[in-house]
N, C-alpha and C positions, 0 to 999 in steps of 0.2 A: 212735146213728146217727140222723141227721135223719128218715129214713122209719121210722114205727113198725113195729116187728115185720116187717122184710123176711124173705122165705122163702129169698132168695139174695143173695150179695154178690159181685160181680165184681172182682177184683184185677187191677189193671195192674203195669207192670214196676216202676214207683215204689214200689207197696204191697209187691211181692215183696222188692224191695231194702231196704226199711225192715224188713221181717220178718227178713231175713238179717242186719241190723246190729242186730238185738235191740232195735229201737225199741219202747219200753214201751207205745205206744198201739195199735200192730200186733198186738204180741204178746197185748195185752188182747182186742182186736177178735177174733182168731183163737181165744183160749181161750172167749170169749163164745159165738161161733158154734159151737164145739164142744159146749158145755154146752147150748145151746138147739135144736141141731139145724139150723140156718141152714147152708145149703149154700155152700161157697166155690168159685167158678168161675173158672178161670185159662184163658182163650183159649190155645190151643196156640201161636200166634205169640208171645203174652206170655212163655211159658215160655222160647221160643228166643231172646228178647231178653236174658234174666237167666242162663240156664243156662251155666256156664263149667267148672266143676271139681265133679264130684260128691263128691270126698273132701272138699272145703271146705264144700260145700252140705248139710251133714248136716241141719240144722234145716228147710231147704228141702225136702229129700227127704222127710222126715217129715211135713210139711204136706201135701205133694202125695200122700202115700199115705194121708192120713186117709179115714176113712169118709164124711166129708161134702164131699170135695173132688172137684170133677169137672174135666176137661181136654177141652173140646169141640175138635173137629178142625177145622183150616183147610180145609176141602174147596173143590171148585170152586164151589158155590152161595154159600158165605159169602165167598170171594175176590171173586166177581164183585159181590155185594151191597155189600162194603167199598169196591171200587173204584167202583161208582156213587155211594155216600154221598159219598165223597171229592170226586168230580167235582161234586156238588150243593153241597157245602160249601166248595169251593175250597181243599180241603186235599189233603195228599199222604201222610199217615202211615196206611197200610192196617191197620196193627196197632191203632193207636187207634180205626179205624173198627171193628174187629171187636170191640174191648171196648164200643163204644156199641151195636152191633147185638146183641151176646150178651146186654148188660143189657136191651134191650128184649124179646128172647124170653124172657129169665127173669123179667122184671118185677123186676128186681134193683137194688139200690143199688150204685154203682160207688165202689171206693176207689182214689183217684189222686193222683199228684203233678202231673199236667197238667190241672187243673180247666178251664182256659180252652181248652185243645185239644179236650176231649171236649165242653165245653158248645158249642163252634163248630159241632162235628158234630150234637149234639142238644140245644138248649136245656131240653128237657122232662125229660131224666133226672134222677135223684136222685143227687147226687154228694157225696162226703165226701172233703176234703183230707186226705192223710196227711203 
């Protein structure tokens, strides 16, 4: 990853979909995170975007249950901050905004398929394309 030795990696919907589809790069990133103790962070709204059928999402269930994976809630404070960020950036995707805000809070790298959308919300974030 571009940021040397991140302590956390925030995964967006594109990253989780790539993981589900056994994308070799995403699987390697997750294995390396487990090996090195880097926390994987999946904002709750992102999980809602990709969760469809737990019977068919066994690899994703396993990833989410991992020791180093956390799923921060989308509470009132985060929802309001995400709405404010969307308003300032002239965007409307609140879940992307929660990804950006979570990365700020965690001092984390974001793994996303929507680099341009996240960059528009906060150009200072460390972002890796999946």
